[in-house]
N, CA, C, O and CB atoms as a CASP TS submission, in Angstrom:
PFRMAT TS
TARGET T0000
AUTHOR 0000-0000-0000
METHOD Language model
MODEL 1
PARENT N/A
ATOM      1  N   UNK     1     121.980  61.189 232.218  1.00  0.00           N
ATOM      2  CA  UNK     1     120.566  61.519 232.265  1.00  0.00           C
ATOM      3  C   UNK     1     120.363  62.959 231.799  1.00  0.00           C
ATOM      4  O   UNK     1     121.194  63.833 232.046  1.00  0.00           O
ATOM      5  CB  UNK     1     120.001  61.316 233.691  1.00  0.00           C
ATOM      6  N   UNK     2     119.263  63.177 231.135  1.00  0.00           N
ATOM      7  CA  UNK     2     118.881  64.497 230.653  1.00  0.00           C
ATOM      8  C   UNK     2     118.463  65.368 231.827  1.00  0.00           C
ATOM      9  O   UNK     2     117.644  64.957 232.648  1.00  0.00           O
ATOM     10  CB  UNK     2     117.743  64.398 229.616  1.00  0.00           C
ATOM     11  N   UNK     3     119.018  66.562 231.907  1.00  0.00           N
ATOM     12  CA  UNK     3     118.625  67.524 232.937  1.00  0.00           C
ATOM     13  C   UNK     3     117.760  68.608 232.293  1.00  0.00           C
ATOM     14  O   UNK     3     118.078  69.114 231.217  1.00  0.00           O
ATOM     15  CB  UNK     3     119.880  68.151 233.633  1.00  0.00           C
ATOM     16  N   UNK     4     116.666  68.953 232.967  1.00  0.00           N
ATOM     17  CA  UNK     4     115.783  70.017 232.489  1.00  0.00           C
ATOM     18  C   UNK     4     115.706  71.089 233.560  1.00  0.00           C
ATOM     19  O   UNK     4     115.208  70.853 234.661  1.00  0.00           O
ATOM     20  CB  UNK     4     114.361  69.469 232.143  1.00  0.00           C
ATOM     21  N   UNK     5     116.200  72.259 233.227  1.00  0.00           N
ATOM     22  CA  UNK     5     116.124  73.411 234.115  1.00  0.00           C
ATOM     23  C   UNK     5     114.787  74.088 233.847  1.00  0.00           C
ATOM     24  O   UNK     5     114.496  74.478 232.717  1.00  0.00           O
ATOM     25  CB  UNK     5     117.333  74.403 233.897  1.00  0.00           C
ATOM     26  N   UNK     6     113.978  74.225 234.892  1.00  0.00           N
ATOM     27  CA  UNK     6     112.597  74.653 234.694  1.00  0.00           C
ATOM     28  C   UNK     6     112.095  75.473 235.885  1.00  0.00           C
ATOM     29  O   UNK     6     112.823  75.714 236.848  1.00  0.00           O
ATOM     30  CB  UNK     6     111.692  73.438 234.472  1.00  0.00           C
ATOM     31  N   UNK     7     110.836  75.891 235.791  1.00  0.00           N
ATOM     32  CA  UNK     7     110.114  76.523 236.892  1.00  0.00           C
ATOM     33  C   UNK     7     108.767  75.820 237.032  1.00  0.00           C
ATOM     34  O   UNK     7     108.350  75.083 236.139  1.00  0.00           O
ATOM     35  CB  UNK     7     109.931  78.068 236.650  1.00  0.00           C
ATOM     36  N   UNK     8     108.102  76.047 238.133  1.00  0.00           N
ATOM     37  CA  UNK     8     106.797  75.412 238.346  1.00  0.00           C
ATOM     38  C   UNK     8     105.701  76.061 237.517  1.00  0.00           C
ATOM     39  O   UNK     8     104.710  75.407 237.191  1.00  0.00           O
ATOM     40  CB  UNK     8     106.423  75.466 239.814  1.00  0.00           C
ATOM     41  N   UNK     9     105.855  77.330 237.172  1.00  0.00           N
ATOM     42  CA  UNK     9     104.802  78.084 236.488  1.00  0.00           C
ATOM     43  C   UNK     9     104.926  78.053 234.963  1.00  0.00           C
ATOM     44  O   UNK     9     104.050  78.583 234.279  1.00  0.00           O
ATOM     45  CB  UNK     9     104.819  79.514 236.960  1.00  0.00           C
ATOM     46  N   UNK    10     105.954  77.467 234.422  1.00  0.00           N
ATOM     47  CA  UNK    10     106.249  77.531 232.985  1.00  0.00           C
ATOM     48  C   UNK    10     105.446  76.505 232.188  1.00  0.00           C
ATOM     49  O   UNK    10     105.623  75.300 232.371  1.00  0.00           O
ATOM     50  CB  UNK    10     107.740  77.313 232.745  1.00  0.00           C
ATOM     51  N   UNK    11     104.573  76.975 231.314  1.00  0.00           N
ATOM     52  CA  UNK    11     103.776  76.060 230.484  1.00  0.00           C
ATOM     53  C   UNK    11     104.651  75.338 229.455  1.00  0.00           C
ATOM     54  O   UNK    11     104.372  74.185 229.128  1.00  0.00           O
ATOM     55  CB  UNK    11     102.650  76.831 229.766  1.00  0.00           C
ATOM     56  N   UNK    12     105.694  75.979 228.940  1.00  0.00           N
ATOM     57  CA  UNK    12     106.612  75.303 228.018  1.00  0.00           C
ATOM     58  C   UNK    12     107.325  74.151 228.719  1.00  0.00           C
ATOM     59  O   UNK    12     107.573  73.109 228.113  1.00  0.00           O
ATOM     60  CB  UNK    12     107.643  76.299 227.449  1.00  0.00           C
ATOM     61  N   UNK    13     107.650  74.337 229.983  1.00  0.00           N
ATOM     62  CA  UNK    13     108.290  73.273 230.763  1.00  0.00           C
ATOM     63  C   UNK    13     107.342  72.089 230.927  1.00  0.00           C
ATOM     64  O   UNK    13     107.756  70.940 230.775  1.00  0.00           O
ATOM     65  CB  UNK    13     108.730  73.800 232.147  1.00  0.00           C
ATOM     66  N   UNK    14     106.086  72.356 231.232  1.00  0.00           N
ATOM     67  CA  UNK    14     105.101  71.283 231.385  1.00  0.00           C
ATOM     68  C   UNK    14     104.925  70.510 230.079  1.00  0.00           C
ATOM     69  O   UNK    14     104.846  69.282 230.091  1.00  0.00           O
ATOM     70  CB  UNK    14     103.753  71.857 231.844  1.00  0.00           C
ATOM     71  N   UNK    15     104.863  71.220 228.963  1.00  0.00           N
ATOM     72  CA  UNK    15     104.711  70.559 227.663  1.00  0.00           C
ATOM     73  C   UNK    15     105.938  69.710 227.335  1.00  0.00           C
ATOM     74  O   UNK    15     105.804  68.588 226.847  1.00  0.00           O
ATOM     75  CB  UNK    15     104.478  71.602 226.554  1.00  0.00           C
ATOM     76  N   UNK    16     107.128  70.239 227.600  1.00  0.00           N
ATOM     77  CA  UNK    16     108.356  69.486 227.341  1.00  0.00           C
ATOM     78  C   UNK    16     108.410  68.236 228.217  1.00  0.00           C
ATOM     79  O   UNK    16     108.779  67.159 227.747  1.00  0.00           O
ATOM     80  CB  UNK    16     109.597  70.370 227.592  1.00  0.00           C
ATOM     81  N   UNK    17     108.044  68.380 229.483  1.00  0.00           N
ATOM     82  CA  UNK    17     108.049  67.240 230.399  1.00  0.00           C
ATOM     83  C   UNK    17     107.082  66.157 229.923  1.00  0.00           C
ATOM     84  O   UNK    17     107.419  64.973 229.945  1.00  0.00           O
ATOM     85  CB  UNK    17     107.681  67.694 231.822  1.00  0.00           C
ATOM     86  N   UNK    18     105.889  66.551 229.497  1.00  0.00           N
ATOM     87  CA  UNK    18     104.898  65.595 228.999  1.00  0.00           C
ATOM     88  C   UNK    18     105.412  64.909 227.722  1.00  0.00           C
ATOM     89  O   UNK    18     105.297  63.691 227.580  1.00  0.00           O
ATOM     90  CB  UNK    18     103.544  66.309 228.723  1.00  0.00           C
ATOM     91  N   UNK    19     105.978  65.694 226.801  1.00  0.00           N
ATOM     92  CA  UNK    19     106.534  65.170 225.554  1.00  0.00           C
ATOM     93  C   UNK    19     107.581  64.098 225.847  1.00  0.00           C
ATOM     94  O   UNK    19     107.560  63.026 225.243  1.00  0.00           O
ATOM     95  CB  UNK    19     107.152  66.307 224.715  1.00  0.00           C
ATOM     96  N   UNK    20     108.487  64.383 226.763  1.00  0.00           N
ATOM     97  CA  UNK    20     109.557  63.444 227.091  1.00  0.00           C
ATOM     98  C   UNK    20     109.016  62.209 227.805  1.00  0.00           C
ATOM     99  O   UNK    20     109.459  61.094 227.532  1.00  0.00           O
ATOM    100  CB  UNK    20     110.613  64.128 227.956  1.00  0.00           C
ATOM    101  N   UNK    21     108.072  62.395 228.708  1.00  0.00           N
ATOM    102  CA  UNK    21     107.473  61.263 229.429  1.00  0.00           C
ATOM    103  C   UNK    21     106.777  60.314 228.462  1.00  0.00           C
ATOM    104  O   UNK    21     106.871  59.096 228.608  1.00  0.00           O
ATOM    105  CB  UNK    21     106.472  61.764 230.490  1.00  0.00           C
ATOM    106  N   UNK    22     106.081  60.866 227.478  1.00  0.00           N
ATOM    107  CA  UNK    22     105.387  60.046 226.483  1.00  0.00           C
ATOM    108  C   UNK    22     106.359  59.193 225.671  1.00  0.00           C
ATOM    109  O   UNK    22     105.967  58.173 225.103  1.00  0.00           O
ATOM    110  CB  UNK    22     104.574  60.934 225.548  1.00  0.00           C
ATOM    111  N   UNK    23     107.603  59.602 225.616  1.00  0.00           N
ATOM    112  CA  UNK    23     108.621  58.877 224.857  1.00  0.00           C
ATOM    113  C   UNK    23     109.549  58.071 225.760  1.00  0.00           C
ATOM    114  O   UNK    23     110.530  57.491 225.295  1.00  0.00           O
ATOM    115  CB  UNK    23     109.435  59.847 224.022  1.00  0.00           C
ATOM    116  N   UNK    24     109.236  58.040 227.046  1.00  0.00           N
ATOM    117  CA  UNK    24     110.018  57.260 227.988  1.00  0.00           C
ATOM    118  C   UNK    24     111.396  57.812 228.294  1.00  0.00           C
ATOM    119  O   UNK    24     112.286  57.071 228.710  1.00  0.00           O
ATOM    120  CB  UNK    24     110.159  55.901 227.481  1.00  0.00           C
ATOM    121  N   UNK    25     111.578  59.111 228.091  1.00  0.00           N
ATOM    122  CA  UNK    25     112.870  59.743 228.351  1.00  0.00           C
ATOM    123  C   UNK    25     112.921  60.179 229.814  1.00  0.00           C
ATOM    124  O   UNK    25     112.097  60.978 230.259  1.00  0.00           O
ATOM    125  CB  UNK    25     113.103  60.959 227.399  1.00  0.00           C
ATOM    126  N   UNK    26     113.891  59.653 230.558  1.00  0.00           N
ATOM    127  CA  UNK    26     114.064  60.034 231.957  1.00  0.00           C
ATOM    128  C   UNK    26     114.651  61.439 232.042  1.00  0.00           C
ATOM    129  O   UNK    26     115.576  61.789 231.310  1.00  0.00           O
ATOM    130  CB  UNK    26     114.972  59.021 232.693  1.00  0.00           C
ATOM    131  N   UNK    27     114.097  62.230 232.944  1.00  0.00           N
ATOM    132  CA  UNK    27     114.511  63.626 233.081  1.00  0.00           C
ATOM    133  C   UNK    27     114.752  63.949 234.545  1.00  0.00           C
ATOM    134  O   UNK    27     113.951  63.596 235.411  1.00  0.00           O
ATOM    135  CB  UNK    27     113.450  64.578 232.484  1.00  0.00           C
ATOM    136  N   UNK    28     115.856  64.621 234.814  1.00  0.00           N
ATOM    137  CA  UNK    28     116.097  65.175 236.139  1.00  0.00           C
ATOM    138  C   UNK    28     115.670  66.637 236.076  1.00  0.00           C
ATOM    139  O   UNK    28     116.294  67.440 235.382  1.00  0.00           O
ATOM    140  CB  UNK    28     117.614  65.021 236.583  1.00  0.00           C
ATOM    141  N   UNK    29     114.613  66.982 236.798  1.00  0.00           N
ATOM    142  CA  UNK    29     114.127  68.355 236.802  1.00  0.00           C
ATOM    143  C   UNK    29     114.884  69.175 237.844  1.00  0.00           C
ATOM    144  O   UNK    29     115.069  68.743 238.982  1.00  0.00           O
ATOM    145  CB  UNK    29     112.610  68.394 237.079  1.00  0.00           C
ATOM    146  N   UNK    30     115.312  70.356 237.437  1.00  0.00           N
ATOM    147  CA  UNK    30     116.007  71.267 238.336  1.00  0.00           C
ATOM    148  C   UNK    30     115.257  72.593 238.306  1.00  0.00           C
ATOM    149  O   UNK    30     115.277  73.309 237.304  1.00  0.00           O
ATOM    150  CB  UNK    30     117.518  71.447 237.929  1.00  0.00           C
ATOM    151  N   UNK    31     114.598  72.908 239.411  1.00  0.00           N
ATOM    152  CA  UNK    31     113.832  74.147 239.511  1.00  0.00           C
ATOM    153  C   UNK    31     114.808  75.307 239.718  1.00  0.00           C
ATOM    154  O   UNK    31     115.511  75.358 240.727  1.00  0.00           O
ATOM    155  CB  UNK    31     112.787  74.074 240.678  1.00  0.00           C
ATOM    156  N   UNK    32     114.847  76.220 238.778  1.00  0.00           N
ATOM    157  CA  UNK    32     115.828  77.308 238.849  1.00  0.00           C
ATOM    158  C   UNK    32     115.474  78.340 239.919  1.00  0.00           C
ATOM    159  O   UNK    32     116.301  79.185 240.260  1.00  0.00           O
ATOM    160  CB  UNK    32     115.941  77.994 237.496  1.00  0.00           C
ATOM    161  N   UNK    33     114.259  78.277 240.448  1.00  0.00           N
ATOM    162  CA  UNK    33     113.864  79.219 241.490  1.00  0.00           C
ATOM    163  C   UNK    33     114.198  78.722 242.895  1.00  0.00           C
ATOM    164  O   UNK    33     114.213  79.505 243.844  1.00  0.00           O
ATOM    165  CB  UNK    33     112.385  79.496 241.391  1.00  0.00           C
ATOM    166  N   UNK    34     114.464  77.429 243.028  1.00  0.00           N
ATOM    167  CA  UNK    34     114.746  76.894 244.363  1.00  0.00           C
ATOM    168  C   UNK    34     116.105  76.193 244.467  1.00  0.00           C
ATOM    169  O   UNK    34     116.515  75.805 245.561  1.00  0.00           O
ATOM    170  CB  UNK    34     113.659  75.929 244.756  1.00  0.00           C
ATOM    171  N   UNK    35     116.798  76.030 243.354  1.00  0.00           N
ATOM    172  CA  UNK    35     118.105  75.368 243.362  1.00  0.00           C
ATOM    173  C   UNK    35     119.203  76.426 243.261  1.00  0.00           C
ATOM    174  O   UNK    35     119.308  77.113 242.245  1.00  0.00           O
ATOM    175  CB  UNK    35     118.221  74.339 242.191  1.00  0.00           C
ATOM    176  N   UNK    36     120.018  76.562 244.304  1.00  0.00           N
ATOM    177  CA  UNK    36     121.078  77.575 244.276  1.00  0.00           C
ATOM    178  C   UNK    36     121.975  77.430 243.041  1.00  0.00           C
ATOM    179  O   UNK    36     122.453  76.340 242.729  1.00  0.00           O
ATOM    180  CB  UNK    36     121.926  77.480 245.546  1.00  0.00           C
ATOM    181  N   UNK    37     122.188  78.537 242.357  1.00  0.00           N
ATOM    182  CA  UNK    37     123.071  78.589 241.206  1.00  0.00           C
ATOM    183  C   UNK    37     122.445  78.174 239.885  1.00  0.00           C
ATOM    184  O   UNK    37     123.032  78.408 238.828  1.00  0.00           O
ATOM    185  CB  UNK    37     124.230  77.742 241.462  1.00  0.00           C
ATOM    186  N   UNK    38     121.261  77.562 239.920  1.00  0.00           N
ATOM    187  CA  UNK    38     120.644  77.060 238.688  1.00  0.00           C
ATOM    188  C   UNK    38     120.223  78.194 237.751  1.00  0.00           C
ATOM    189  O   UNK    38     120.445  78.106 236.543  1.00  0.00           O
ATOM    190  CB  UNK    38     119.433  76.198 239.025  1.00  0.00           C
ATOM    191  N   UNK    39     119.626  79.243 238.284  1.00  0.00           N
ATOM    192  CA  UNK    39     119.191  80.365 237.439  1.00  0.00           C
ATOM    193  C   UNK    39     120.399  81.015 236.760  1.00  0.00           C
ATOM    194  O   UNK    39     120.339  81.375 235.584  1.00  0.00           O
ATOM    195  CB  UNK    39     118.416  81.416 238.280  1.00  0.00           C
ATOM    196  N   UNK    40     121.478  81.160 237.500  1.00  0.00           N
ATOM    197  CA  UNK    40     122.694  81.755 236.936  1.00  0.00           C
ATOM    198  C   UNK    40     123.271  80.877 235.830  1.00  0.00           C
ATOM    199  O   UNK    40     123.771  81.385 234.827  1.00  0.00           O
ATOM    200  CB  UNK    40     123.744  81.974 238.037  1.00  0.00           C
ATOM    201  N   UNK    41     123.203  79.570 236.012  1.00  0.00           N
ATOM    202  CA  UNK    41     123.691  78.630 234.996  1.00  0.00           C
ATOM    203  C   UNK    41     122.868  78.765 233.718  1.00  0.00           C
ATOM    204  O   UNK    41     123.429  78.789 232.622  1.00  0.00           O
ATOM    205  CB  UNK    41     123.633  77.173 235.522  1.00  0.00           C
ATOM    206  N   UNK    42     121.551  78.853 233.848  1.00  0.00           N
ATOM    207  CA  UNK    42     120.664  79.004 232.692  1.00  0.00           C
ATOM    208  C   UNK    42     120.984  80.307 231.957  1.00  0.00           C
ATOM    209  O   UNK    42     121.097  80.316 230.731  1.00  0.00           O
ATOM    210  CB  UNK    42     119.175  78.980 233.135  1.00  0.00           C
ATOM    211  N   UNK    43     121.127  81.386 232.690  1.00  0.00           N
ATOM    212  CA  UNK    43     121.438  82.684 232.078  1.00  0.00           C
ATOM    213  C   UNK    43     122.787  82.628 231.358  1.00  0.00           C
ATOM    214  O   UNK    43     122.926  83.158 230.255  1.00  0.00           O
ATOM    215  CB  UNK    43     121.450  83.803 233.151  1.00  0.00           C
ATOM    216  N   UNK    44     123.759  82.001 231.965  1.00  0.00           N
ATOM    217  CA  UNK    44     125.100  81.914 231.373  1.00  0.00           C
ATOM    218  C   UNK    44     125.095  81.138 230.058  1.00  0.00           C
ATOM    219  O   UNK    44     125.870  81.453 229.154  1.00  0.00           O
ATOM    220  CB  UNK    44     126.067  81.254 232.355  1.00  0.00           C
ATOM    221  N   UNK    45     124.242  80.139 229.940  1.00  0.00           N
ATOM    222  CA  UNK    45     124.209  79.318 228.728  1.00  0.00           C
ATOM    223  C   UNK    45     123.204  79.804 227.681  1.00  0.00           C
ATOM    224  O   UNK    45     123.090  79.212 226.608  1.00  0.00           O
ATOM    225  CB  UNK    45     123.889  77.900 229.095  1.00  0.00           C
ATOM    226  N   UNK    46     122.485  80.871 227.989  1.00  0.00           N
ATOM    227  CA  UNK    46     121.485  81.399 227.054  1.00  0.00           C
ATOM    228  C   UNK    46     121.721  82.873 226.747  1.00  0.00           C
ATOM    229  O   UNK    46     120.772  83.647 226.618  1.00  0.00           O
ATOM    230  CB  UNK    46     120.082  81.208 227.621  1.00  0.00           C
ATOM    231  N   UNK    47     122.970  83.251 226.632  1.00  0.00           N
ATOM    232  CA  UNK    47     123.352  84.603 226.218  1.00  0.00           C
ATOM    233  C   UNK    47     122.679  85.676 227.071  1.00  0.00           C
ATOM    234  O   UNK    47     122.187  86.678 226.554  1.00  0.00           O
ATOM    235  CB  UNK    47     123.000  84.818 224.753  1.00  0.00           C
ATOM    236  N   UNK    48     122.666  85.449 228.397  1.00  0.00           N
ATOM    237  CA  UNK    48     122.139  86.431 229.325  1.00  0.00           C
ATOM    238  C   UNK    48     120.634  86.385 229.522  1.00  0.00           C
ATOM    239  O   UNK    48     120.074  87.245 230.201  1.00  0.00           O
ATOM    240  CB  UNK    48     122.516  87.767 228.870  1.00  0.00           C
ATOM    241  N   UNK    49     119.973  85.397 228.939  1.00  0.00           N
ATOM    242  CA  UNK    49     118.510  85.302 229.057  1.00  0.00           C
ATOM    243  C   UNK    49     118.131  84.117 229.936  1.00  0.00           C
ATOM    244  O   UNK    49     118.774  83.068 229.918  1.00  0.00           O
ATOM    245  CB  UNK    49     117.850  85.165 227.660  1.00  0.00           C
ATOM    246  N   UNK    50     117.079  84.319 230.696  1.00  0.00           N
ATOM    247  CA  UNK    50     116.576  83.284 231.609  1.00  0.00           C
ATOM    248  C   UNK    50     115.517  82.467 230.882  1.00  0.00           C
ATOM    249  O   UNK    50     114.322  82.657 231.108  1.00  0.00           O
ATOM    250  CB  UNK    50     115.989  83.914 232.920  1.00  0.00           C
ATOM    251  N   UNK    51     115.944  81.569 230.018  1.00  0.00           N
ATOM    252  CA  UNK    51     115.024  80.773 229.184  1.00  0.00           C
ATOM    253  C   UNK    51     114.810  79.404 229.801  1.00  0.00           C
ATOM    254  O   UNK    51     115.757  78.688 230.127  1.00  0.00           O
ATOM    255  CB  UNK    51     115.568  80.626 227.742  1.00  0.00           C
ATOM    256  N   UNK    52     113.544  79.063 229.952  1.00  0.00           N
ATOM    257  CA  UNK    52     113.182  77.726 230.417  1.00  0.00           C
ATOM    258  C   UNK    52     112.120  77.162 229.498  1.00  0.00           C
ATOM    259  O   UNK    52     111.264  77.916 229.035  1.00  0.00           O
ATOM    260  CB  UNK    52     112.682  77.752 231.888  1.00  0.00           C
ATOM    261  N   UNK    53     112.136  75.884 229.217  1.00  0.00           N
ATOM    262  CA  UNK    53     113.113  74.936 229.730  1.00  0.00           C
ATOM    263  C   UNK    53     114.452  75.030 229.003  1.00  0.00           C
ATOM    264  O   UNK    53     114.520  75.226 227.790  1.00  0.00           O
ATOM    265  CB  UNK    53     112.570  73.533 229.621  1.00  0.00           C
ATOM    266  N   UNK    54     115.501  74.882 229.786  1.00  0.00           N
ATOM    267  CA  UNK    54     116.854  74.717 229.256  1.00  0.00           C
ATOM    268  C   UNK    54     117.276  73.300 229.619  1.00  0.00           C
ATOM    269  O   UNK    54     117.023  72.824 230.726  1.00  0.00           O
ATOM    270  CB  UNK    54     117.866  75.805 229.836  1.00  0.00           C
ATOM    271  N   UNK    55     117.912  72.645 228.683  1.00  0.00           N
ATOM    272  CA  UNK    55     118.319  71.249 228.869  1.00  0.00           C
ATOM    273  C   UNK    55     119.832  71.122 228.863  1.00  0.00           C
ATOM    274  O   UNK    55     120.539  71.876 228.194  1.00  0.00           O
ATOM    275  CB  UNK    55     117.713  70.358 227.776  1.00  0.00           C
ATOM    276  N   UNK    56     120.306  70.148 229.628  1.00  0.00           N
ATOM    277  CA  UNK    56     121.711  69.754 229.590  1.00  0.00           C
ATOM    278  C   UNK    56     121.729  68.280 229.208  1.00  0.00           C
ATOM    279  O   UNK    56     121.185  67.430 229.912  1.00  0.00           O
ATOM    280  CB  UNK    56     122.443  70.015 230.977  1.00  0.00           C
ATOM    281  N   UNK    57     122.366  67.999 228.080  1.00  0.00           N
ATOM    282  CA  UNK    57     122.409  66.627 227.561  1.00  0.00           C
ATOM    283  C   UNK    57     123.818  66.331 227.079  1.00  0.00           C
ATOM    284  O   UNK    57     124.313  66.964 226.146  1.00  0.00           O
ATOM    285  CB  UNK    57     121.375  66.423 226.407  1.00  0.00           C
ATOM    286  N   UNK    58     124.449  65.379 227.712  1.00  0.00           N
ATOM    287  CA  UNK    58     125.808  64.965 227.354  1.00  0.00           C
ATOM    288  C   UNK    58     126.774  66.150 227.327  1.00  0.00           C
ATOM    289  O   UNK    58     127.597  66.278 226.421  1.00  0.00           O
ATOM    290  CB  UNK    58     125.804  64.269 225.993  1.00  0.00           C
ATOM    291  N   UNK    59     126.657  67.012 228.340  1.00  0.00           N
ATOM    292  CA  UNK    59     127.555  68.150 228.480  1.00  0.00           C
ATOM    293  C   UNK    59     127.222  69.347 227.605  1.00  0.00           C
ATOM    294  O   UNK    59     127.945  70.343 227.614  1.00  0.00           O
ATOM    295  CB  UNK    59     128.923  67.718 228.185  1.00  0.00           C
ATOM    296  N   UNK    60     126.143  69.260 226.854  1.00  0.00           N
ATOM    297  CA  UNK    60     125.736  70.346 225.951  1.00  0.00           C
ATOM    298  C   UNK    60     124.442  70.966 226.472  1.00  0.00           C
ATOM    299  O   UNK    60     123.544  70.253 226.920  1.00  0.00           O
ATOM    300  CB  UNK    60     125.549  69.824 224.483  1.00  0.00           C
ATOM    301  N   UNK    61     124.350  72.281 226.413  1.00  0.00           N
ATOM    302  CA  UNK    61     123.164  73.007 226.850  1.00  0.00           C
ATOM    303  C   UNK    61     122.396  73.542 225.649  1.00  0.00           C
ATOM    304  O   UNK    61     122.993  73.983 224.667  1.00  0.00           O
ATOM    305  CB  UNK    61     123.549  74.155 227.792  1.00  0.00           C
ATOM    306  N   UNK    62     121.064  73.501 225.733  1.00  0.00           N
ATOM    307  CA  UNK    62     120.209  74.125 224.728  1.00  0.00           C
ATOM    308  C   UNK    62     118.864  74.429 225.378  1.00  0.00           C
ATOM    309  O   UNK    62     118.485  73.793 226.361  1.00  0.00           O
ATOM    310  CB  UNK    62     120.036  73.203 223.468  1.00  0.00           C
ATOM    311  N   UNK    63     118.147  75.400 224.828  1.00  0.00           N
ATOM    312  CA  UNK    63     116.824  75.716 225.364  1.00  0.00           C
ATOM    313  C   UNK    63     115.767  75.321 224.338  1.00  0.00           C
ATOM    314  O   UNK    63     116.055  75.153 223.153  1.00  0.00           O
ATOM    315  CB  UNK    63     116.710  77.231 225.725  1.00  0.00           C
ATOM    316  N   UNK    64     114.559  75.182 224.816  1.00  0.00           N
ATOM    317  CA  UNK    64     113.425  74.881 223.953  1.00  0.00           C
ATOM    318  C   UNK    64     112.279  75.798 224.388  1.00  0.00           C
ATOM    319  O   UNK    64     111.223  75.347 224.830  1.00  0.00           O
ATOM    320  CB  UNK    64     113.016  73.351 224.035  1.00  0.00           C
ATOM    321  N   UNK    65     112.527  77.085 224.246  1.00  0.00           N
ATOM    322  CA  UNK    65     111.584  78.118 224.661  1.00  0.00           C
ATOM    323  C   UNK    65     111.463  79.132 223.533  1.00  0.00           C
ATOM    324  O   UNK    65     112.425  79.831 223.214  1.00  0.00           O
ATOM    325  CB  UNK    65     112.040  78.805 225.991  1.00  0.00           C
ATOM    326  N   UNK    66     110.280  79.214 222.929  1.00  0.00           N
ATOM    327  CA  UNK    66     109.055  78.488 223.238  1.00  0.00           C
ATOM    328  C   UNK    66     109.169  77.015 222.856  1.00  0.00           C
ATOM    329  O   UNK    66     109.965  76.637 221.996  1.00  0.00           O
ATOM    330  CB  UNK    66     107.871  79.125 222.522  1.00  0.00           C
ATOM    331  N   UNK    67     108.350  76.191 223.519  1.00  0.00           N
ATOM    332  CA  UNK    67     108.393  74.756 223.293  1.00  0.00           C
ATOM    333  C   UNK    67     108.052  74.435 221.849  1.00  0.00           C
ATOM    334  O   UNK    67     107.064  74.922 221.299  1.00  0.00           O
ATOM    335  CB  UNK    67     107.437  74.034 224.238  1.00  0.00           C
ATOM    336  N   UNK    68     108.894  73.605 221.249  1.00  0.00           N
ATOM    337  CA  UNK    68     108.678  73.137 219.883  1.00  0.00           C
ATOM    338  C   UNK    68     109.083  71.673 219.854  1.00  0.00           C
ATOM    339  O   UNK    68     110.269  71.361 219.966  1.00  0.00           O
ATOM    340  CB  UNK    68     109.493  73.989 218.829  1.00  0.00           C
ATOM    341  N   UNK    69     108.112  70.761 219.703  1.00  0.00           N
ATOM    342  CA  UNK    69     108.453  69.338 219.739  1.00  0.00           C
ATOM    343  C   UNK    69     109.458  68.923 218.672  1.00  0.00           C
ATOM    344  O   UNK    69     110.268  68.027 218.909  1.00  0.00           O
ATOM    345  CB  UNK    69     107.209  68.520 219.585  1.00  0.00           C
ATOM    346  N   UNK    70     109.424  69.551 217.511  1.00  0.00           N
ATOM    347  CA  UNK    70     110.367  69.198 216.446  1.00  0.00           C
ATOM    348  C   UNK    70     111.798  69.550 216.853  1.00  0.00           C
ATOM    349  O   UNK    70     112.728  68.790 216.585  1.00  0.00           O
ATOM    350  CB  UNK    70     109.995  69.920 215.133  1.00  0.00           C
ATOM    351  N   UNK    71     111.969  70.689 217.494  1.00  0.00           N
ATOM    352  CA  UNK    71     113.307  71.093 217.935  1.00  0.00           C
ATOM    353  C   UNK    71     113.811  70.155 219.020  1.00  0.00           C
ATOM    354  O   UNK    71     114.959  69.713 218.978  1.00  0.00           O
ATOM    355  CB  UNK    71     113.300  72.546 218.449  1.00  0.00           C
ATOM    356  N   UNK    72     112.952  69.847 219.996  1.00  0.00           N
ATOM    357  CA  UNK    72     113.370  68.960 221.078  1.00  0.00           C
ATOM    358  C   UNK    72     113.683  67.565 220.542  1.00  0.00           C
ATOM    359  O   UNK    72     114.653  66.938 220.967  1.00  0.00           O
ATOM    360  CB  UNK    72     112.282  68.883 222.162  1.00  0.00           C
ATOM    361  N   UNK    73     112.876  67.088 219.627  1.00  0.00           N
ATOM    362  CA  UNK    73     113.106  65.781 219.005  1.00  0.00           C
ATOM    363  C   UNK    73     114.466  65.769 218.295  1.00  0.00           C
ATOM    364  O   UNK    73     115.236  64.821 218.442  1.00  0.00           O
ATOM    365  CB  UNK    73     111.964  65.442 218.003  1.00  0.00           C
ATOM    366  N   UNK    74     114.753  66.810 217.536  1.00  0.00           N
ATOM    367  CA  UNK    74     116.020  66.886 216.796  1.00  0.00           C
ATOM    368  C   UNK    74     117.222  67.008 217.744  1.00  0.00           C
ATOM    369  O   UNK    74     118.240  66.347 217.540  1.00  0.00           O
ATOM    370  CB  UNK    74     115.995  68.080 215.826  1.00  0.00           C
ATOM    371  N   UNK    75     117.106  67.843 218.766  1.00  0.00           N
ATOM    372  CA  UNK    75     118.209  68.042 219.707  1.00  0.00           C
ATOM    373  C   UNK    75     118.581  66.754 220.430  1.00  0.00           C
ATOM    374  O   UNK    75     119.750  66.516 220.735  1.00  0.00           O
ATOM    375  CB  UNK    75     117.844  69.113 220.722  1.00  0.00           C
ATOM    376  N   UNK    76     117.566  65.918 220.705  1.00  0.00           N
ATOM    377  CA  UNK    76     117.790  64.681 221.449  1.00  0.00           C
ATOM    378  C   UNK    76     117.857  63.456 220.556  1.00  0.00           C
ATOM    379  O   UNK    76     117.988  62.332 221.040  1.00  0.00           O
ATOM    380  CB  UNK    76     116.706  64.495 222.466  1.00  0.00           C
ATOM    381  N   UNK    77     117.767  63.674 219.251  1.00  0.00           N
ATOM    382  CA  UNK    77     117.818  62.587 218.280  1.00  0.00           C
ATOM    383  C   UNK    77     116.752  61.526 218.565  1.00  0.00           C
ATOM    384  O   UNK    77     117.040  60.329 218.600  1.00  0.00           O
ATOM    385  CB  UNK    77     119.205  61.949 218.280  1.00  0.00           C
ATOM    386  N   UNK    78     115.516  61.991 218.768  1.00  0.00           N
ATOM    387  CA  UNK    78     114.384  61.090 219.020  1.00  0.00           C
ATOM    388  C   UNK    78     113.607  60.873 217.740  1.00  0.00           C
ATOM    389  O   UNK    78     113.590  61.741 216.868  1.00  0.00           O
ATOM    390  CB  UNK    78     113.456  61.654 220.120  1.00  0.00           C
ATOM    391  N   UNK    79     112.971  59.739 217.619  1.00  0.00           N
ATOM    392  CA  UNK    79     112.116  59.458 216.452  1.00  0.00           C
ATOM    393  C   UNK    79     110.732  60.033 216.665  1.00  0.00           C
ATOM    394  O   UNK    79     109.869  59.901 215.797  1.00  0.00           O
ATOM    395  CB  UNK    79     112.022  57.942 216.187  1.00  0.00           C
TER
END
């Protein structure tokens, strides 16, 4: 399952979540502000930056901040 590391206040996270829902993609949301170790994981995979949304898909991490539907579509191989 696709994991999305996010925050409640992030508009890019909301847009990404809506984009994925419209395409029927199941997402496990992980709030980096309330999940122990999640913020550190995001920073470690984004060259020291706290970028959200950050995704984990099949063992690979990538961010989509700022949100760009074309990038997310390409990263997940969606039509």
